[in-house]
MOPAC internal coordinates of N, CA, C and O (Angstrom, degrees):
PM7 1SCF
backbone

  N    0.0000 0     0.00 0     0.00 0    0    0    0
  C    1.4494 1     0.00 0     0.00 0    1    0    0
  C    1.5343 1   108.28 1     0.00 0    2    1    0
  O    1.2310 1   119.42 1   -51.05 1    3    2    1
  N    1.3221 1   118.72 1   128.95 1    3    2    1
  C    1.4627 1   120.85 1  -179.00 1    5    3    2
  C    1.5256 1   111.41 1   -70.77 1    6    5    3
  O    1.2310 1   121.45 1   -29.14 1    7    6    5
  N    1.3245 1   114.83 1   150.86 1    7    6    5
  C    1.4639 1   120.73 1   177.33 1    9    7    6
  C    1.5227 1   108.45 1   -74.42 1   10    9    7
  O    1.2310 1   120.26 1   -51.59 1   11   10    9
  N    1.3163 1   117.11 1   128.41 1   11   10    9
  C    1.4589 1   121.32 1  -177.37 1   13   11   10
  C    1.5209 1   110.79 1  -106.35 1   14   13   11
  O    1.2310 1   121.31 1   -34.15 1   15   14   13
  N    1.3306 1   115.10 1   145.85 1   15   14   13
  C    1.4455 1   121.90 1   179.69 1   17   15   14
  C    1.5185 1   110.11 1  -122.26 1   18   17   15
  O    1.2310 1   121.22 1   -27.81 1   19   18   17
  N    1.3149 1   115.27 1   152.19 1   19   18   17
  C    1.4574 1   123.22 1   174.26 1   21   19   18
  C    1.5212 1   107.70 1  -108.72 1   22   21   19
  O    1.2310 1   120.61 1   -28.80 1   23   22   21
  N    1.3156 1   116.44 1   151.20 1   23   22   21
  C    1.4596 1   121.21 1   179.65 1   25   23   22
  C    1.5264 1   108.79 1  -131.69 1   26   25   23
  O    1.2310 1   121.32 1   -47.24 1   27   26   25
  N    1.3322 1   115.09 1   132.76 1   27   26   25
  C    1.4571 1   122.46 1   171.09 1   29   27   26
  C    1.5169 1   107.08 1  -126.93 1   30   29   27
  O    1.2310 1   120.54 1   -39.03 1   31   30   29
  N    1.3168 1   116.56 1   140.97 1   31   30   29
  C    1.4619 1   120.44 1   179.61 1   33   31   30
  C    1.5198 1   109.79 1  -138.17 1   34   33   31
  O    1.2310 1   121.62 1   -35.27 1   35   34   33
  N    1.3232 1   114.50 1   144.73 1   35   34   33
  C    1.4587 1   122.29 1   176.24 1   37   35   34
  C    1.5166 1   107.09 1  -133.74 1   38   37   35
  O    1.2310 1   120.52 1   -52.37 1   39   38   37
  N    1.3191 1   116.61 1   127.63 1   39   38   37
  C    1.4596 1   121.79 1   178.04 1   41   39   38
  C    1.5202 1   107.60 1  -113.40 1   42   41   39
  O    1.2310 1   121.14 1   -58.30 1   43   42   41
  N    1.3331 1   115.43 1   121.70 1   43   42   41
  C    1.4647 1   122.17 1   179.17 1   45   43   42
  C    1.5176 1   107.12 1  -125.74 1   46   45   43
  O    1.2310 1   120.53 1   -80.89 1   47   46   45
  N    1.3188 1   116.59 1    99.11 1   47   46   45
  C    1.4621 1   120.00 1  -177.83 1   49   47   46
  C    1.5179 1   110.26 1    60.11 1   50   49   47
  O    1.2310 1   120.54 1    59.70 1   51   50   49
  N    1.3167 1   116.57 1  -120.30 1   51   50   49
  C    1.4593 1   121.28 1   179.79 1   53   51   50
  C    1.5309 1   112.74 1   -87.68 1   54   53   51
  O    1.2310 1   120.12 1   172.11 1   55   54   53
  N    1.3270 1   117.38 1    -7.89 1   55   54   53
  C    1.4602 1   121.08 1  -177.21 1   57   55   54
  C    1.5185 1   111.30 1   -90.75 1   58   57   55
  O    1.2310 1   121.48 1   -34.35 1   59   58   57
  N    1.3341 1   114.77 1   145.65 1   59   58   57
  C    1.4610 1   122.03 1   178.65 1   61   59   58
  C    1.5219 1   108.17 1  -127.30 1   62   61   59
  O    1.2310 1   120.71 1   -54.65 1   63   62   61
  N    1.2990 1   116.26 1   125.35 1   63   62   61
  C    1.4665 1   122.27 1   173.94 1   65   63   62
  C    1.5197 1   106.22 1  -113.37 1   66   65   63
  O    1.2310 1   120.39 1   -66.75 1   67   66   65
  N    1.3249 1   116.85 1   113.25 1   67   66   65
  C    1.4603 1   121.80 1  -176.74 1   69   67   66
  C    1.5240 1   108.17 1  -125.47 1   70   69   67
  O    1.2310 1   121.04 1   -52.25 1   71   70   69
  N    1.3149 1   115.62 1   127.75 1   71   70   69
  C    1.4601 1   122.34 1  -176.65 1   73   71   70
  C    1.5270 1   108.71 1  -122.31 1   74   73   71
  O    1.2310 1   120.87 1   -54.88 1   75   74   73
  N    1.3073 1   115.94 1   125.12 1   75   74   73
  C    1.4654 1   123.10 1   175.65 1   77   75   74
  C    1.5231 1   105.76 1  -118.30 1   78   77   75
  O    1.2310 1   120.27 1   -56.78 1   79   78   77
  N    1.3155 1   117.09 1   123.22 1   79   78   77
  C    1.4555 1   120.29 1  -174.64 1   81   79   78
  C    1.5237 1   109.71 1  -151.50 1   82   81   79
  O    1.2310 1   121.00 1   -19.11 1   83   82   81
  N    1.3191 1   115.70 1   160.89 1   83   82   81
  C    1.4632 1   119.90 1   174.03 1   85   83   82
  C    1.5252 1   108.16 1  -106.20 1   86   85   83
  O    1.2310 1   120.70 1    -7.31 1   87   86   85
  N    1.3214 1   116.27 1   172.69 1   87   86   85
  C    1.4645 1   120.51 1  -175.96 1   89   87   86
  C    1.5267 1   111.97 1   -61.12 1   90   89   87
  O    1.2310 1   120.23 1   146.50 1   91   90   89
  N    1.3246 1   117.17 1   -33.50 1   91   90   89
  C    1.4645 1   121.15 1  -178.25 1   93   91   90
  C    1.5253 1   112.31 1   -69.92 1   94   93   91
  O    1.2310 1   119.67 1   159.54 1   95   94   93
  N    1.3162 1   118.24 1   -20.46 1   95   94   93
  C    1.4669 1   120.85 1  -177.62 1   97   95   94
  C    1.5275 1   113.05 1  -105.86 1   98   97   95
  O    1.2310 1   120.02 1  -162.85 1   99   98   97
  N    1.3156 1   117.56 1    17.15 1   99   98   97
  C    1.4708 1   120.79 1  -178.95 1  101   99   98
  C    1.5370 1   111.55 1   -61.40 1  102  101   99
  O    1.2310 1   119.81 1   140.29 1  103  102  101
  N    1.3315 1   117.97 1   -39.71 1  103  102  101
  C    1.4672 1   121.20 1   179.33 1  105  103  102
  C    1.5269 1   109.98 1   -60.81 1  106  105  103
  O    1.2310 1   119.96 1   135.98 1  107  106  105
  N    1.3319 1   117.68 1   -44.02 1  107  106  105
  C    1.4620 1   121.39 1   178.77 1  109  107  106
  C    1.5315 1   110.94 1   -64.53 1  110  109  107
  O    1.2310 1   120.67 1   144.76 1  111  110  109
  N    1.3229 1   116.33 1   -35.24 1  111  110  109
  C    1.4687 1   120.63 1   176.99 1  113  111  110
  C    1.5251 1   110.26 1   -61.17 1  114  113  111
  O    1.2310 1   120.57 1   131.65 1  115  114  113
  N    1.3242 1   116.51 1   -48.35 1  115  114  113
  C    1.4611 1   120.42 1   179.82 1  117  115  114
  C    1.5245 1   111.10 1   -63.08 1  118  117  115
  O    1.2310 1   120.41 1   142.55 1  119  118  117
  N    1.3281 1   116.83 1   -37.45 1  119  118  117
  C    1.4676 1   120.51 1   176.06 1  121  119  118
  C    1.5316 1   110.81 1   -63.15 1  122  121  119
  O    1.2310 1   120.20 1   140.97 1  123  122  121
  N    1.3316 1   117.23 1   -39.03 1  123  122  121
  C    1.4659 1   119.51 1  -179.46 1  125  123  122
  C    1.5312 1   110.80 1   -69.02 1  126  125  123
  O    1.2310 1   119.70 1   146.11 1  127  126  125
  N    1.3352 1   118.19 1   -33.89 1  127  126  125
  C    1.4627 1   120.06 1   174.35 1  129  127  126
  C    1.5288 1   109.79 1   -59.36 1  130  129  127
  O    1.2310 1   120.98 1   133.60 1  131  130  129
  N    1.3286 1   115.73 1   -46.40 1  131  130  129
  C    1.4652 1   120.73 1  -179.81 1  133  131  130
  C    1.5256 1   110.74 1   -60.99 1  134  133  131
  O    1.2310 1   120.69 1   133.57 1  135  134  133
  N    1.3295 1   116.28 1   -46.43 1  135  134  133
  C    1.4632 1   120.31 1  -178.45 1  137  135  134
  C    1.5239 1   111.66 1   -63.41 1  138  137  135
  O    1.2310 1   120.44 1   139.12 1  139  138  137
  N    1.3210 1   116.76 1   -40.88 1  139  138  137
  C    1.4652 1   119.88 1  -179.46 1  141  139  138
  C    1.5258 1   111.49 1   -70.31 1  142  141  139
  O    1.2310 1   120.12 1   143.47 1  143  142  141
  N    1.3200 1   117.38 1   -36.53 1  143  142  141
  C    1.4692 1   120.15 1   178.26 1  145  143  142
  C    1.5350 1   111.02 1   -66.17 1  146  145  143
  O    1.2310 1   120.39 1   149.55 1  147  146  145
  N    1.3242 1   116.86 1   -30.45 1  147  146  145
  C    1.4651 1   121.20 1  -179.68 1  149  147  146
  C    1.5284 1   112.25 1   -81.57 1  150  149  147
  O    1.2310 1   119.95 1   169.30 1  151  150  149
  N    1.3186 1   117.69 1   -10.70 1  151  150  149
  C    1.4665 1   121.69 1  -177.49 1  153  151  150
  C    1.5311 1   109.91 1   -83.87 1  154  153  151
  O    1.2310 1   119.74 1   -66.65 1  155  154  153
  N    1.3323 1   118.10 1   113.35 1  155  154  153
  C    1.4694 1   120.13 1  -177.35 1  157  155  154
  C    1.5358 1   113.55 1   -69.43 1  158  157  155
  O    1.2310 1   120.15 1   167.41 1  159  158  157
  N    1.3231 1   117.32 1   -12.59 1  159  158  157
  C    1.4654 1   120.71 1   179.21 1  161  159  158
  C    1.5280 1   112.89 1   -83.86 1  162  161  159
  O    1.2310 1   120.50 1   172.54 1  163  162  161
  N    1.3204 1   116.66 1    -7.46 1  163  162  161
  C    1.4638 1   121.02 1   179.78 1  165  163  162
  C    1.5257 1   110.17 1  -108.58 1  166  165  163
  O    1.2310 1   120.70 1   -27.62 1  167  166  165
  N    1.3220 1   116.26 1   152.38 1  167  166  165
  C    1.4642 1   120.32 1   175.89 1  169  167  166
  C    1.5333 1   111.04 1   -84.69 1  170  169  167
  O    1.2310 1   120.05 1   176.03 1  171  170  169
  N    1.3214 1   117.50 1    -3.97 1  171  170  169
  C    1.4626 1   123.42 1   179.51 1  173  171  170
  C    1.5252 1   108.28 1   -66.16 1  174  173  171
  O    1.2310 1   120.82 1   -60.95 1  175  174  173
  N    1.3333 1   116.05 1   119.05 1  175  174  173
  C    1.4707 1   121.07 1  -173.26 1  177  175  174
  C    1.5279 1   111.54 1  -102.22 1  178  177  175
  O    1.2310 1   121.76 1    -8.15 1  179  178  177
  N    1.3305 1   114.23 1   171.85 1  179  178  177
  C    1.4693 1   119.34 1   175.47 1  181  179  178
  C    1.5261 1   110.66 1   -64.72 1  182  181  179
  O    1.2310 1   120.42 1   146.61 1  183  182  181
  N    1.3256 1   116.80 1   -33.39 1  183  182  181
  C    1.4590 1   119.82 1   175.70 1  185  183  182
  C    1.5258 1   110.01 1   -63.13 1  186  185  183
  O    1.2310 1   120.07 1   135.42 1  187  186  185
  N    1.3435 1   117.47 1   -44.58 1  187  186  185
  C    1.4674 1   121.23 1   177.37 1  189  187  186
  C    1.5308 1   110.32 1   -58.35 1  190  189  187
  O    1.2310 1   120.76 1   136.68 1  191  190  189
  N    1.3351 1   116.14 1   -43.32 1  191  190  189
  C    1.4630 1   120.79 1   179.58 1  193  191  190
  C    1.5294 1   110.90 1   -61.72 1  194  193  191
  O    1.2310 1   120.36 1   138.35 1  195  194  193
  N    1.3160 1   116.92 1   -41.65 1  195  194  193
  C    1.4691 1   120.70 1  -179.93 1  197  195  194
  C    1.5242 1   111.26 1   -65.84 1  198  197  195
  O    1.2310 1   120.45 1   135.60 1  199  198  197
  N    1.3286 1   116.75 1   -44.40 1  199  198  197
  C    1.4641 1   120.66 1  -178.97 1  201  199  198
  C    1.5294 1   110.40 1   -64.04 1  202  201  199
  O    1.2310 1   120.23 1   133.08 1  203  202  201
  N    1.3312 1   117.17 1   -46.92 1  203  202  201
  C    1.4673 1   119.85 1  -178.89 1  205  203  202
  C    1.5275 1   111.43 1   -68.20 1  206  205  203
  O    1.2310 1   120.06 1   146.33 1  207  206  205
  N    1.3257 1   117.50 1   -33.67 1  207  206  205
  C    1.4682 1   120.49 1   175.62 1  209  207  206
  C    1.5254 1   110.51 1   -62.36 1  210  209  207
  O    1.2310 1   120.59 1   136.56 1  211  210  209
  N    1.3184 1   116.48 1   -43.44 1  211  210  209
  C    1.4691 1   120.31 1   177.02 1  213  211  210
  C    1.5216 1   111.14 1   -61.79 1  214  213  211
  O    1.2310 1   120.49 1   138.13 1  215  214  213
  N    1.3323 1   116.67 1   -41.87 1  215  214  213
  C    1.4719 1   120.35 1   179.25 1  217  215  214
  C    1.5223 1   110.99 1   -63.86 1  218  217  215
  O    1.2310 1   120.19 1   140.14 1  219  218  217
  N    1.3344 1   117.25 1   -39.86 1  219  218  217
  C    1.4661 1   120.59 1   178.53 1  221  219  218
  C    1.5215 1   110.51 1   -64.38 1  222  221  219
  O    1.2310 1   120.41 1   140.00 1  223  222  221
  N    1.3234 1   116.83 1   -40.00 1  223  222  221
  C    1.4670 1   120.09 1   177.77 1  225  223  222
  C    1.5332 1   110.72 1   -66.70 1  226  225  223
  O    1.2310 1   120.08 1   141.07 1  227  226  225
  N    1.3229 1   117.46 1   -38.93 1  227  226  225
  C    1.4625 1   121.06 1   176.80 1  229  227  226
  C    1.5324 1   110.27 1   -61.19 1  230  229  227
  O    1.2310 1   120.59 1   137.88 1  231  230  229
  N    1.3248 1   116.47 1   -42.12 1  231  230  229
  C    1.4677 1   119.54 1   178.42 1  233  231  230
  C    1.5216 1   110.51 1   -61.27 1  234  233  231
  O    1.2310 1   120.19 1   141.44 1  235  234  233
  N    1.3245 1   117.24 1   -38.56 1  235  234  233
  C    1.4614 1   121.39 1  -178.83 1  237  235  234
  C    1.5235 1   111.47 1   -68.13 1  238  237  235
  O    1.2310 1   120.48 1   147.20 1  239  238  237
  N    1.3243 1   116.68 1   -32.80 1  239  238  237
  C    1.4655 1   121.34 1  -176.53 1  241  239  238
  C    1.5210 1   113.41 1   -91.52 1  242  241  239
  O    1.2310 1   120.33 1   170.19 1  243  242  241
  N    1.3132 1   116.97 1    -9.81 1  243  242  241
  C    1.4549 1   121.28 1  -175.93 1  245  243  242
  C    1.5293 1   110.64 1   -62.05 1  246  245  243
  O    1.2310 1   120.03 1   -57.34 1  247  246  245
  N    1.3490 1   117.54 1   122.66 1  247  246  245
  C    1.4648 1   119.82 1   179.83 1  249  247  246
  C    1.5224 1   112.65 1   -68.53 1  250  249  247
  O    1.2310 1   120.34 1   156.54 1  251  250  249
  N    1.3061 1   116.96 1   -23.46 1  251  250  249
  C    1.4616 1   120.89 1  -178.70 1  253  251  250
  C    1.5286 1   108.53 1  -117.81 1  254  253  251
  O    1.2310 1   120.90 1  -123.51 1  255  254  253
  N    1.3232 1   115.89 1    56.49 1  255  254  253
  C    1.4676 1   121.01 1  -174.70 1  257  255  254
  C    1.5178 1   112.71 1   -64.41 1  258  257  255
  O    1.2310 1   119.75 1   160.20 1  259  258  257
  N    1.3410 1   118.08 1   -19.80 1  259  258  257
  C    1.4634 1   120.62 1  -178.52 1  261  259  258
  C    1.5200 1   112.44 1   -77.31 1  262  261  259
  O    1.2310 1   120.20 1   155.32 1  263  262  261
  N    1.3193 1   117.23 1   -24.68 1  263  262  261
  C    1.4661 1   120.05 1  -177.40 1  265  263  262
  C    1.5210 1   109.67 1   -93.47 1  266  265  263
  O    1.2310 1   120.02 1   -49.56 1  267  266  265
  N    1.3363 1   117.57 1   130.44 1  267  266  265
  C    1.4588 1   119.10 1   178.59 1  269  267  266
  C    1.5223 1   111.00 1   -67.24 1  270  269  267
  O    1.2310 1   121.22 1   -35.66 1  271  270  269
  N    1.3121 1   115.28 1   144.34 1  271  270  269
  C    1.4637 1   120.72 1   178.72 1  273  271  270
  C    1.5160 1   108.68 1   -77.72 1  274  273  271
  O    1.2310 1   120.52 1   -43.55 1  275  274  273
  N    1.3166 1   116.62 1   136.45 1  275  274  273
  C    1.4571 1   120.50 1   177.95 1  277  275  274
  C    1.5268 1   108.80 1   -71.08 1  278  277  275
  O    1.2310 1   120.17 1   -42.97 1  279  278  277
  N    1.3281 1   117.27 1   137.03 1  279  278  277
  C    1.4684 1   119.24 1   178.36 1  281  279  278
  C    1.5177 1   111.06 1   -62.68 1  282  281  279
  O    1.2310 1   121.41 1   -36.88 1  283  282  281
  N    1.3197 1   114.92 1   143.12 1  283  282  281
  C    1.4595 1   119.89 1   178.71 1  285  283  282
  C    1.5188 1   107.73 1  -106.97 1  286  285  283
  O    1.2310 1   121.12 1   -40.54 1  287  286  285
  N    1.2945 1   115.46 1   139.46 1  287  286  285
  C    1.4685 1   120.88 1   178.81 1  289  287  286
  C    1.5184 1   107.85 1   -63.91 1  290  289  287
  O    1.2310 1   121.06 1   -52.14 1  291  290  289
  N    1.3284 1   115.58 1   127.86 1  291  290  289
  C    1.4527 1   120.59 1   177.21 1  293  291  290
  C    1.5088 1   114.06 1    78.85 1  294  293  291
  O    1.2310 1   119.34 1  -172.27 1  295  294  293
  N    1.3503 1   118.86 1     7.73 1  295  294  293
  C    1.4596 1   119.21 1  -179.07 1  297  295  294
  C    1.5174 1   109.66 1   -77.84 1  298  297  295
  O    1.2310 1   121.49 1   -27.78 1  299  298  297
  N    1.3291 1   114.75 1   152.22 1  299  298  297
  C    1.4577 1   121.48 1   179.25 1  301  299  298
  C    1.5136 1   108.53 1  -130.00 1  302  301  299
  O    1.2310 1   121.38 1   -22.68 1  303  302  301
  N    1.3186 1   114.97 1   157.32 1  303  302  301
  C    1.4672 1   119.95 1   172.69 1  305  303  302
  C    1.4942 1   108.72 1   -81.87 1  306  305  303
  O    1.2310 1   120.10 1   180.00 1  307  306  305

């Protein structure tokens, strides 16, 4: 069975936050959101951390995690 990865991305103006992780490293991903939100040198906010945390949890609960989600018009991260 091939190793599968999840991807989350956040675009804020000129900045790009891109996270590639596997299911086993989800806890570390959530920890990194917290650490980045606490860093005053980054524009990554607590709101960004909350939104991306919710998206990571949705990916974990998705019954059809193998199929990519179709983009929705007007959707945001």
